C-alpha positions as a LaTeX table, in Angstrom:
\begin{tabular}{lrrr}
\hline
Residue & $x$ (\AA) & $y$ (\AA) & $z$ (\AA) \\
\hline
Unk1 & 111.24 & 115.31 & 115.37 \\
Unk2 & 113.96 & 112.83 & 114.59 \\
Unk3 & 112.26 & 109.52 & 113.79 \\
Unk4 & 114.40 & 106.75 & 115.33 \\
Unk5 & 115.66 & 103.95 & 113.10 \\
Unk6 & 114.03 & 101.33 & 115.33 \\
Unk7 & 110.64 & 103.02 & 114.90 \\
Unk8 & 111.14 & 103.34 & 111.15 \\
Unk9 & 111.81 & 99.59 & 110.88 \\
Unk10 & 108.76 & 98.86 & 113.03 \\
Unk11 & 106.53 & 101.13 & 110.94 \\
Unk12 & 107.67 & 99.45 & 107.73 \\
Unk13 & 106.74 & 96.06 & 109.22 \\
Unk14 & 103.41 & 97.36 & 110.50 \\
Unk15 & 102.54 & 99.00 & 107.18 \\
Unk16 & 101.48 & 95.78 & 105.41 \\
Unk17 & 99.38 & 94.42 & 108.27 \\
Unk18 & 97.63 & 97.74 & 108.83 \\
Unk19 & 96.97 & 98.18 & 105.10 \\
Unk20 & 95.51 & 94.67 & 104.92 \\
Unk21 & 93.23 & 95.39 & 107.90 \\
Unk22 & 91.97 & 98.59 & 106.35 \\
Unk23 & 91.38 & 97.09 & 102.92 \\
Unk24 & 89.47 & 94.17 & 104.45 \\
Unk25 & 87.25 & 96.65 & 106.29 \\
Unk26 & 86.63 & 98.63 & 103.10 \\
Unk27 & 85.72 & 95.48 & 101.20 \\
Unk28 & 83.29 & 94.50 & 103.96 \\
Unk29 & 81.70 & 97.97 & 103.76 \\
Unk30 & 81.42 & 97.62 & 99.97 \\
Unk31 & 79.70 & 94.25 & 100.36 \\
Unk32 & 77.11 & 95.81 & 102.68 \\
Unk33 & 76.34 & 98.50 & 100.10 \\
Unk34 & 76.10 & 95.96 & 97.29 \\
Unk35 & 73.74 & 93.69 & 99.24 \\
Unk36 & 71.31 & 96.47 & 100.18 \\
Unk37 & 68.18 & 95.25 & 98.38 \\
Unk38 & 66.19 & 98.25 & 99.61 \\
Unk39 & 67.98 & 100.45 & 97.06 \\
Unk40 & 68.05 & 100.36 & 93.29 \\
Unk41 & 71.08 & 98.96 & 91.50 \\
Unk42 & 71.94 & 102.46 & 90.30 \\
Unk43 & 71.75 & 103.92 & 93.81 \\
Unk44 & 73.94 & 101.10 & 95.15 \\
Unk45 & 76.41 & 101.74 & 92.35 \\
Unk46 & 76.57 & 105.46 & 93.13 \\
Unk47 & 76.99 & 104.78 & 96.83 \\
Unk48 & 79.72 & 102.23 & 96.11 \\
Unk49 & 81.64 & 104.64 & 93.89 \\
Unk50 & 81.41 & 107.34 & 96.55 \\
Unk51 & 82.51 & 104.95 & 99.27 \\
Unk52 & 85.52 & 103.77 & 97.29 \\
Unk53 & 86.57 & 107.34 & 96.47 \\
Unk54 & 86.29 & 108.40 & 100.11 \\
Unk55 & 88.18 & 105.39 & 101.39 \\
Unk56 & 90.82 & 105.75 & 98.69 \\
Unk57 & 91.59 & 109.22 & 100.03 \\
Unk58 & 91.97 & 107.79 & 103.51 \\
Unk59 & 94.20 & 104.94 & 102.38 \\
Unk60 & 96.41 & 107.42 & 100.53 \\
Unk61 & 96.78 & 109.60 & 103.64 \\
Unk62 & 97.82 & 106.64 & 105.76 \\
Unk63 & 99.80 & 104.44 & 103.42 \\
Unk64 & 101.16 & 106.42 & 100.46 \\
Unk65 & 104.36 & 108.46 & 100.50 \\
Unk66 & 106.04 & 106.22 & 103.04 \\
Unk67 & 109.25 & 108.02 & 103.87 \\
Unk68 & 111.01 & 108.49 & 107.13 \\
Unk69 & 110.27 & 112.22 & 106.91 \\
Unk70 & 106.51 & 111.50 & 106.79 \\
Unk71 & 106.48 & 108.57 & 109.21 \\
Unk72 & 104.78 & 110.36 & 112.13 \\
Unk73 & 101.99 & 111.57 & 109.83 \\
Unk74 & 101.48 & 108.07 & 108.39 \\
Unk75 & 101.38 & 106.51 & 111.86 \\
Unk76 & 98.91 & 109.16 & 113.06 \\
Unk77 & 96.69 & 108.48 & 110.05 \\
Unk78 & 96.82 & 104.73 & 110.76 \\
Unk79 & 95.82 & 105.43 & 114.37 \\
Unk80 & 92.86 & 107.50 & 113.14 \\
Unk81 & 91.81 & 104.62 & 110.88 \\
Unk82 & 91.92 & 102.26 & 113.86 \\
Unk83 & 94.25 & 99.81 & 112.12 \\
Unk84 & 97.05 & 99.90 & 114.70 \\
Unk85 & 96.38 & 97.98 & 117.87 \\
Unk86 & 97.61 & 98.92 & 121.32 \\
Unk87 & 100.28 & 96.25 & 121.40 \\
Unk88 & 101.70 & 97.46 & 118.09 \\
Unk89 & 101.61 & 101.09 & 119.14 \\
Unk90 & 103.29 & 100.16 & 122.42 \\
Unk91 & 106.35 & 98.90 & 120.52 \\
Unk92 & 107.25 & 102.40 & 119.35 \\
Unk93 & 109.45 & 104.64 & 121.45 \\
Unk94 & 107.58 & 106.84 & 123.95 \\
Unk95 & 108.41 & 109.99 & 121.96 \\
Unk96 & 107.08 & 108.52 & 118.70 \\
Unk97 & 103.94 & 107.24 & 120.43 \\
Unk98 & 103.31 & 110.62 & 122.02 \\
Unk99 & 103.87 & 112.54 & 118.79 \\
Unk100 & 101.75 & 110.21 & 116.67 \\
Unk101 & 98.84 & 110.08 & 119.11 \\
Unk102 & 98.91 & 113.88 & 119.58 \\
Unk103 & 98.87 & 114.38 & 115.81 \\
Unk104 & 96.10 & 111.81 & 115.44 \\
Unk105 & 94.06 & 113.70 & 118.01 \\
Unk106 & 94.55 & 116.97 & 116.14 \\
Unk107 & 93.46 & 115.47 & 112.82 \\
Unk108 & 90.76 & 113.14 & 114.13 \\
Unk109 & 87.45 & 113.47 & 112.32 \\
Unk110 & 85.03 & 115.71 & 114.21 \\
Unk111 & 83.44 & 113.92 & 117.15 \\
Unk112 & 85.85 & 110.99 & 117.04 \\
Unk113 & 88.78 & 110.38 & 119.30 \\
Unk114 & 91.50 & 108.16 & 117.87 \\
Unk115 & 92.55 & 105.04 & 119.64 \\
Unk116 & 94.75 & 102.15 & 118.78 \\
Unk117 & 92.53 & 99.38 & 117.43 \\
\hline
\end{tabular}
């Protein structure tokens, strides 16, 4: 698919806001793990390390390697993370929206259906 210039510009603008949303969510999740007084400090540490590693993989899939040739994949990954809202998604051309949402559906984690946050 040819990724239109207008969509590429929009994705580059959206990138920072979506990354900030995701990182804020990850930090909130980390805080929950750290505050869990029902677990030992070592268990919390292990859970925190695992959480950060898992989320780092997700952030890489959605936000690294930002090129026009990978734009649909990045947008689909952002949709799966729930960091693109409906208004933002609606600004893309219909073809880009359709391709990104179809790809997000294909790669959605089992039992989850992607939606614009």
